MOPAC internal coordinates of N, CA, C and O (Angstrom, degrees):
PM7 1SCF
backbone

  N    0.0000 0     0.00 0     0.00 0    0    0    0
  C    1.4543 1     0.00 0     0.00 0    1    0    0
  C    1.5259 1   109.08 1     0.00 0    2    1    0
  O    1.2310 1   120.85 1   -40.83 1    3    2    1
  N    1.3216 1   115.98 1   139.17 1    3    2    1
  C    1.4579 1   120.72 1   175.42 1    5    3    2
  C    1.5321 1   107.58 1   -90.17 1    6    5    3
  O    1.2310 1   121.13 1   -75.86 1    7    6    5
  N    1.3174 1   115.45 1   104.14 1    7    6    5
  C    1.4628 1   120.50 1  -174.82 1    9    7    6
  C    1.5243 1   112.49 1   -66.90 1   10    9    7
  O    1.2310 1   120.09 1   148.44 1   11   10    9
  N    1.3260 1   117.44 1   -31.56 1   11   10    9
  C    1.4632 1   119.08 1   178.00 1   13   11   10
  C    1.5292 1   110.63 1   -62.43 1   14   13   11
  O    1.2310 1   120.50 1   138.09 1   15   14   13
  N    1.3144 1   116.66 1   -41.91 1   15   14   13
  C    1.4679 1   120.68 1   178.17 1   17   15   14
  C    1.5281 1   109.97 1   -64.53 1   18   17   15
  O    1.2310 1   120.06 1   139.89 1   19   18   17
  N    1.3103 1   117.49 1   -40.11 1   19   18   17
  C    1.4692 1   121.60 1   178.79 1   21   19   18
  C    1.5359 1   110.47 1   -62.77 1   22   21   19
  O    1.2310 1   120.41 1   139.39 1   23   22   21
  N    1.3331 1   116.82 1   -40.61 1   23   22   21
  C    1.4684 1   120.88 1   177.86 1   25   23   22
  C    1.5229 1   110.09 1   -63.32 1   26   25   23
  O    1.2310 1   120.31 1   135.01 1   27   26   25
  N    1.3266 1   117.01 1   -44.99 1   27   26   25
  C    1.4670 1   121.11 1   178.15 1   29   27   26
  C    1.5307 1   110.11 1   -58.93 1   30   29   27
  O    1.2310 1   120.12 1   136.84 1   31   30   29
  N    1.3224 1   117.38 1   -43.16 1   31   30   29
  C    1.4686 1   121.10 1   178.52 1   33   31   30
  C    1.5260 1   111.54 1   -61.76 1   34   33   31
  O    1.2310 1   120.35 1   136.64 1   35   34   33
  N    1.3352 1   116.94 1   -43.36 1   35   34   33
  C    1.4666 1   120.27 1   178.56 1   37   35   34
  C    1.5255 1   111.08 1   -60.66 1   38   37   35
  O    1.2310 1   120.74 1   135.59 1   39   38   37
  N    1.3338 1   116.19 1   -44.41 1   39   38   37
  C    1.4627 1   120.24 1  -179.07 1   41   39   38
  C    1.5275 1   111.20 1   -68.71 1   42   41   39
  O    1.2310 1   120.08 1   141.62 1   43   42   41
  N    1.3161 1   117.45 1   -38.38 1   43   42   41
  C    1.4718 1   119.93 1   177.41 1   45   43   42
  C    1.5234 1   110.78 1   -63.69 1   46   45   43
  O    1.2310 1   120.08 1   145.13 1   47   46   45
  N    1.3190 1   117.45 1   -34.87 1   47   46   45
  C    1.4658 1   120.93 1   176.82 1   49   47   46
  C    1.5206 1   111.88 1   -65.42 1   50   49   47
  O    1.2310 1   120.34 1   159.91 1   51   50   49
  N    1.3285 1   116.96 1   -20.09 1   51   50   49
  C    1.4732 1   121.77 1   176.88 1   53   51   50
  C    1.5271 1   111.37 1   -97.49 1   54   53   51
  O    1.2310 1   120.07 1  -172.62 1   55   54   53
  N    1.3388 1   117.47 1     7.38 1   55   54   53
  C    1.4577 1   120.86 1   176.59 1   57   55   54
  C    1.5137 1   115.54 1    92.66 1   58   57   55
  O    1.2310 1   119.88 1  -168.99 1   59   58   57
  N    1.3209 1   117.84 1    11.01 1   59   58   57
  C    1.4550 1   121.23 1  -179.22 1   61   59   58
  C    1.5195 1   110.01 1  -100.53 1   62   61   59
  O    1.2310 1   120.85 1   -58.89 1   63   62   61
  N    1.3313 1   115.98 1   121.11 1   63   62   61
  C    1.4582 1   120.92 1   176.55 1   65   63   62
  C    1.5224 1   107.18 1   -89.54 1   66   65   63
  O    1.2310 1   120.80 1   -77.37 1   67   66   65
  N    1.3081 1   116.08 1   102.63 1   67   66   65
  C    1.4565 1   121.10 1  -171.70 1   69   67   66
  C    1.5231 1   110.30 1  -126.20 1   70   69   67
  O    1.2310 1   121.42 1   -37.09 1   71   70   69
  N    1.3167 1   114.88 1   142.91 1   71   70   69
  C    1.4570 1   121.64 1   177.47 1   73   71   70
  C    1.5203 1   109.06 1   -90.25 1   74   73   71
  O    1.2310 1   120.38 1   -39.82 1   75   74   73
  N    1.3076 1   116.88 1   140.18 1   75   74   73
  C    1.4672 1   121.66 1  -178.25 1   77   75   74
  C    1.5322 1   111.47 1   -59.10 1   78   77   75
  O    1.2310 1   119.98 1   155.70 1   79   78   77
  N    1.3332 1   117.64 1   -24.30 1   79   78   77
  C    1.4689 1   120.80 1   179.84 1   81   79   78
  C    1.5242 1   112.92 1   -66.73 1   82   81   79
  O    1.2310 1   119.96 1   160.80 1   83   82   81
  N    1.3315 1   117.69 1   -19.20 1   83   82   81
  C    1.4649 1   120.56 1   177.37 1   85   83   82
  C    1.5257 1   112.40 1   -74.73 1   86   85   83
  O    1.2310 1   120.23 1   160.20 1   87   86   85
  N    1.3160 1   117.16 1   -19.80 1   87   86   85
  C    1.4657 1   121.41 1   179.40 1   89   87   86
  C    1.5243 1   107.76 1   -80.52 1   90   89   87
  O    1.2310 1   120.86 1   -61.02 1   91   90   89
  N    1.3224 1   115.96 1   118.98 1   91   90   89
  C    1.4649 1   120.37 1  -177.31 1   93   91   90
  C    1.5252 1   110.79 1  -123.35 1   94   93   91
  O    1.2310 1   121.66 1    -9.81 1   95   94   93
  N    1.3063 1   114.42 1   170.19 1   95   94   93
  C    1.4639 1   121.15 1   173.76 1   97   95   94
  C    1.5241 1   106.56 1  -100.51 1   98   97   95
  O    1.2310 1   119.84 1   -61.02 1   99   98   97
  N    1.3323 1   117.91 1   118.98 1   99   98   97
  C    1.4659 1   120.53 1  -177.66 1  101   99   98
  C    1.5345 1   111.33 1   -62.34 1  102  101   99
  O    1.2310 1   120.33 1   -32.55 1  103  102  101
  N    1.3341 1   116.97 1   147.45 1  103  102  101
  C    1.4689 1   120.14 1   179.40 1  105  103  102
  C    1.5276 1   112.84 1   -66.83 1  106  105  103
  O    1.2310 1   120.65 1   156.25 1  107  106  105
  N    1.3293 1   116.36 1   -23.75 1  107  106  105
  C    1.4582 1   120.91 1  -179.57 1  109  107  106
  C    1.5313 1   108.87 1  -116.23 1  110  109  107
  O    1.2310 1   120.34 1   -55.45 1  111  110  109
  N    1.3255 1   116.96 1   124.55 1  111  110  109
  C    1.4656 1   121.96 1  -177.14 1  113  111  110
  C    1.5291 1   113.46 1   -61.41 1  114  113  111
  O    1.2310 1   119.99 1   159.98 1  115  114  113
  N    1.3428 1   117.62 1   -20.02 1  115  114  113
  C    1.4672 1   118.90 1   179.78 1  117  115  114
  C    1.5305 1   111.63 1   -64.96 1  118  117  115
  O    1.2310 1   120.53 1   163.27 1  119  118  117
  N    1.3373 1   116.60 1   -16.73 1  119  118  117
  C    1.4590 1   120.84 1   178.39 1  121  119  118
  C    1.5247 1   112.42 1   -93.87 1  122  121  119
  O    1.2310 1   120.30 1  -171.50 1  123  122  121
  N    1.3229 1   117.02 1     8.50 1  123  122  121
  C    1.4603 1   120.83 1   176.19 1  125  123  122
  C    1.5144 1   113.09 1   100.31 1  126  125  123
  O    1.2310 1   121.70 1     6.49 1  127  126  125
  N    1.3159 1   114.34 1  -173.51 1  127  126  125
  C    1.4646 1   121.25 1  -178.00 1  129  127  126
  C    1.5224 1   112.85 1   -87.93 1  130  129  127
  O    1.2310 1   120.62 1   151.69 1  131  130  129
  N    1.3372 1   116.42 1   -28.31 1  131  130  129
  C    1.4580 1   121.33 1  -178.81 1  133  131  130
  C    1.5202 1   109.43 1  -138.81 1  134  133  131
  O    1.2310 1   121.12 1   -25.05 1  135  134  133
  N    1.3343 1   115.46 1   154.95 1  135  134  133
  C    1.4516 1   120.82 1  -179.12 1  137  135  134
  C    1.5268 1   109.09 1  -143.77 1  138  137  135
  O    1.2310 1   121.33 1   -34.52 1  139  138  137
  N    1.3233 1   115.06 1   145.48 1  139  138  137
  C    1.4585 1   120.35 1   177.95 1  141  139  138
  C    1.5306 1   108.84 1  -138.15 1  142  141  139
  O    1.2310 1   119.98 1   -61.10 1  143  142  141
  N    1.3379 1   117.64 1   118.90 1  143  142  141
  C    1.4598 1   120.43 1   179.11 1  145  143  142
  C    1.5310 1   111.48 1   -75.19 1  146  145  143
  O    1.2310 1   121.00 1   -33.41 1  147  146  145
  N    1.3028 1   115.69 1   146.59 1  147  146  145
  C    1.4599 1   121.45 1  -177.99 1  149  147  146
  C    1.5273 1   112.84 1  -104.78 1  150  149  147
  O    1.2310 1   119.95 1  -173.34 1  151  150  149
  N    1.3307 1   117.71 1     6.66 1  151  150  149
  C    1.4622 1   121.86 1  -176.31 1  153  151  150
  C    1.5307 1   112.90 1   -56.73 1  154  153  151
  O    1.2310 1   120.26 1   138.24 1  155  154  153
  N    1.3222 1   117.10 1   -41.76 1  155  154  153
  C    1.4665 1   120.33 1  -173.76 1  157  155  154
  C    1.5318 1   113.40 1   -68.74 1  158  157  155
  O    1.2310 1   119.97 1   166.37 1  159  158  157
  N    1.3224 1   117.66 1   -13.63 1  159  158  157
  C    1.4628 1   120.98 1  -179.14 1  161  159  158
  C    1.5325 1   112.77 1   -98.56 1  162  161  159
  O    1.2310 1   120.05 1   170.26 1  163  162  161
  N    1.3189 1   117.52 1    -9.74 1  163  162  161
  C    1.4635 1   121.88 1  -172.76 1  165  163  162
  C    1.5273 1   112.91 1   -62.18 1  166  165  163
  O    1.2310 1   120.12 1   132.10 1  167  166  165
  N    1.3165 1   117.37 1   -47.90 1  167  166  165
  C    1.4627 1   120.05 1  -176.77 1  169  167  166
  C    1.5319 1   111.01 1   -63.83 1  170  169  167
  O    1.2310 1   120.63 1   133.55 1  171  170  169
  N    1.3246 1   116.40 1   -46.45 1  171  170  169
  C    1.4634 1   121.10 1  -178.29 1  173  171  170
  C    1.5273 1   111.94 1   -63.27 1  174  173  171
  O    1.2310 1   120.39 1   138.94 1  175  174  173
  N    1.3272 1   116.87 1   -41.06 1  175  174  173
  C    1.4664 1   121.15 1  -177.15 1  177  175  174
  C    1.5222 1   113.55 1   -88.41 1  178  177  175
  O    1.2310 1   120.84 1   170.54 1  179  178  177
  N    1.3356 1   115.99 1    -9.46 1  179  178  177
  C    1.4669 1   121.81 1  -178.81 1  181  179  178
  C    1.5285 1   111.59 1    56.22 1  182  181  179
  O    1.2310 1   121.86 1  -137.46 1  183  182  181
  N    1.3317 1   114.04 1    42.54 1  183  182  181
  C    1.4657 1   122.15 1   177.05 1  185  183  182
  C    1.5193 1   107.72 1  -136.66 1  186  185  183
  O    1.2310 1   121.18 1   -19.90 1  187  186  185
  N    1.3153 1   115.35 1   160.10 1  187  186  185
  C    1.4605 1   118.77 1   175.74 1  189  187  186
  C    1.5283 1   109.15 1   -73.07 1  190  189  187
  O    1.2310 1   120.13 1   -28.42 1  191  190  189
  N    1.3262 1   117.36 1   151.58 1  191  190  189
  C    1.4660 1   119.88 1   176.49 1  193  191  190
  C    1.5292 1   112.06 1   -56.93 1  194  193  191
  O    1.2310 1   120.61 1   145.17 1  195  194  193
  N    1.3384 1   116.44 1   -34.83 1  195  194  193
  C    1.4680 1   120.37 1   178.09 1  197  195  194
  C    1.5278 1   110.83 1   -62.18 1  198  197  195
  O    1.2310 1   120.78 1   135.50 1  199  198  197
  N    1.3334 1   116.12 1   -44.50 1  199  198  197
  C    1.4646 1   120.70 1  -179.08 1  201  199  198
  C    1.5266 1   111.22 1   -66.22 1  202  201  199
  O    1.2310 1   120.56 1   140.42 1  203  202  201
  N    1.3179 1   116.54 1   -39.58 1  203  202  201
  C    1.4663 1   120.49 1   178.38 1  205  203  202
  C    1.5219 1   109.86 1   -61.38 1  206  205  203
  O    1.2310 1   120.44 1   134.20 1  207  206  205
  N    1.3332 1   116.77 1   -45.80 1  207  206  205
  C    1.4711 1   120.89 1   179.43 1  209  207  206
  C    1.5268 1   110.72 1   -61.32 1  210  209  207
  O    1.2310 1   120.23 1   137.36 1  211  210  209
  N    1.3283 1   117.16 1   -42.64 1  211  210  209
  C    1.4676 1   120.71 1   179.17 1  213  211  210
  C    1.5271 1   111.23 1   -64.46 1  214  213  211
  O    1.2310 1   120.61 1   135.70 1  215  214  213
  N    1.3265 1   116.43 1   -44.30 1  215  214  213
  C    1.4672 1   120.55 1   179.81 1  217  215  214
  C    1.5259 1   111.14 1   -61.50 1  218  217  215
  O    1.2310 1   120.63 1   134.76 1  219  218  217
  N    1.3190 1   116.39 1   -45.24 1  219  218  217
  C    1.4632 1   120.31 1   179.82 1  221  219  218
  C    1.5182 1   111.55 1   -64.66 1  222  221  219
  O    1.2310 1   120.85 1   139.95 1  223  222  221
  N    1.3082 1   115.97 1   -40.05 1  223  222  221
  C    1.4618 1   120.87 1  -179.13 1  225  223  222
  C    1.5251 1   110.47 1   -57.36 1  226  225  223
  O    1.2310 1   120.41 1   140.38 1  227  226  225
  N    1.3156 1   116.82 1   -39.62 1  227  226  225
  C    1.4657 1   119.90 1  -179.06 1  229  227  226
  C    1.5282 1   112.33 1   -74.13 1  230  229  227
  O    1.2310 1   120.00 1   159.62 1  231  230  229
  N    1.3377 1   117.60 1   -20.38 1  231  230  229
  C    1.4629 1   121.49 1  -178.54 1  233  231  230
  C    1.5269 1   113.11 1   -92.89 1  234  233  231
  O    1.2310 1   120.48 1   153.92 1  235  234  233
  N    1.3230 1   116.68 1   -26.08 1  235  234  233
  C    1.4638 1   120.40 1  -172.38 1  237  235  234
  C    1.5178 1   112.82 1   -92.61 1  238  237  235
  O    1.2310 1   121.62 1   -41.47 1  239  238  237
  N    1.2935 1   114.51 1   138.53 1  239  238  237
  C    1.4621 1   120.97 1   169.11 1  241  239  238
  C    1.5178 1   106.64 1  -157.62 1  242  241  239
  O    1.2310 1   120.95 1   -34.00 1  243  242  241
  N    1.2990 1   115.79 1   146.00 1  243  242  241
  C    1.4537 1   120.86 1  -179.40 1  245  243  242
  C    1.5115 1   108.15 1  -160.08 1  246  245  243
  O    1.2310 1   120.66 1   -45.02 1  247  246  245
  N    1.2949 1   116.34 1   134.98 1  247  246  245
  C    1.4638 1   120.16 1  -177.46 1  249  247  246
  C    1.5244 1   112.85 1   -68.26 1  250  249  247
  O    1.2310 1   120.04 1   167.44 1  251  250  249
  N    1.3308 1   117.53 1   -12.56 1  251  250  249
  C    1.4619 1   120.60 1   178.44 1  253  251  250
  C    1.5267 1   112.63 1   -78.07 1  254  253  251
  O    1.2310 1   120.44 1   167.13 1  255  254  253
  N    1.3346 1   116.76 1   -12.87 1  255  254  253
  C    1.4566 1   121.06 1  -176.94 1  257  255  254
  C    1.5233 1   110.02 1  -120.79 1  258  257  255
  O    1.2310 1   121.01 1   -42.68 1  259  258  257
  N    1.3223 1   115.67 1   137.32 1  259  258  257
  C    1.4667 1   120.81 1   179.49 1  261  259  258
  C    1.5221 1   110.68 1   -62.13 1  262  261  259
  O    1.2310 1   120.90 1   134.14 1  263  262  261
  N    1.3289 1   115.89 1   -45.86 1  263  262  261
  C    1.4612 1   120.22 1   176.10 1  265  263  262
  C    1.5175 1   109.30 1  -159.09 1  266  265  263
  O    1.2310 1   121.26 1   -22.52 1  267  266  265
  N    1.3190 1   115.20 1   157.48 1  267  266  265
  C    1.4557 1   123.13 1   176.52 1  269  267  266
  C    1.5147 1   105.82 1  -126.21 1  270  269  267
  O    1.2310 1   120.57 1   -57.87 1  271  270  269
  N    1.3383 1   116.51 1   122.13 1  271  270  269
  C    1.4605 1   120.80 1  -175.71 1  273  271  270
  C    1.5237 1   110.48 1  -132.49 1  274  273  271
  O    1.2310 1   121.30 1   -21.34 1  275  274  273
  N    1.3344 1   115.12 1   158.66 1  275  274  273
  C    1.4631 1   120.47 1   172.53 1  277  275  274
  C    1.5223 1   108.09 1  -102.99 1  278  277  275
  O    1.2310 1   121.22 1   -43.62 1  279  278  277
  N    1.3003 1   115.28 1   136.38 1  279  278  277
  C    1.4699 1   123.01 1   175.17 1  281  279  278
  C    1.5134 1   106.26 1  -128.31 1  282  281  279
  O    1.2310 1   120.76 1   -84.48 1  283  282  281
  N    1.3283 1   116.15 1    95.52 1  283  282  281
  C    1.4592 1   119.14 1  -175.91 1  285  283  282
  C    1.5212 1   109.24 1    61.09 1  286  285  283
  O    1.2310 1   120.01 1    50.60 1  287  286  285
  N    1.3423 1   117.59 1  -129.40 1  287  286  285
  C    1.4621 1   120.75 1  -177.99 1  289  287  286
  C    1.5313 1   114.06 1   -85.89 1  290  289  287
  O    1.2310 1   120.40 1  -165.33 1  291  290  289
  N    1.3207 1   116.84 1    14.67 1  291  290  289
  C    1.4687 1   121.25 1  -177.50 1  293  291  290
  C    1.5203 1   111.39 1  -116.02 1  294  293  291
  O    1.2310 1   121.40 1   -36.10 1  295  294  293
  N    1.3131 1   114.92 1   143.90 1  295  294  293
  C    1.4536 1   121.93 1   171.28 1  297  295  294
  C    1.5206 1   105.99 1  -102.21 1  298  297  295
  O    1.2310 1   120.69 1   -60.43 1  299  298  297
  N    1.3226 1   116.28 1   119.57 1  299  298  297
  C    1.4688 1   121.12 1  -176.63 1  301  299  298
  C    1.5188 1   109.93 1  -117.70 1  302  301  299
  O    1.2310 1   120.10 1   180.00 1  303  302  301

């Protein structure tokens, strides 16, 4: 399974038009296997990237992922 594509699908289901290239592998494993910055959505949503990540974290769940967490302005 391509997990980056699965992440994009989850975010699109929440109304976020996101490019798979935004999904990265964090340099430190303590931040998880994948990371997605929320900076590009802040202006449109009129929220801080941190708040967007927190809001999404509470909405997202998928059995393909052990956990989905927000770390500052990143969804990991």
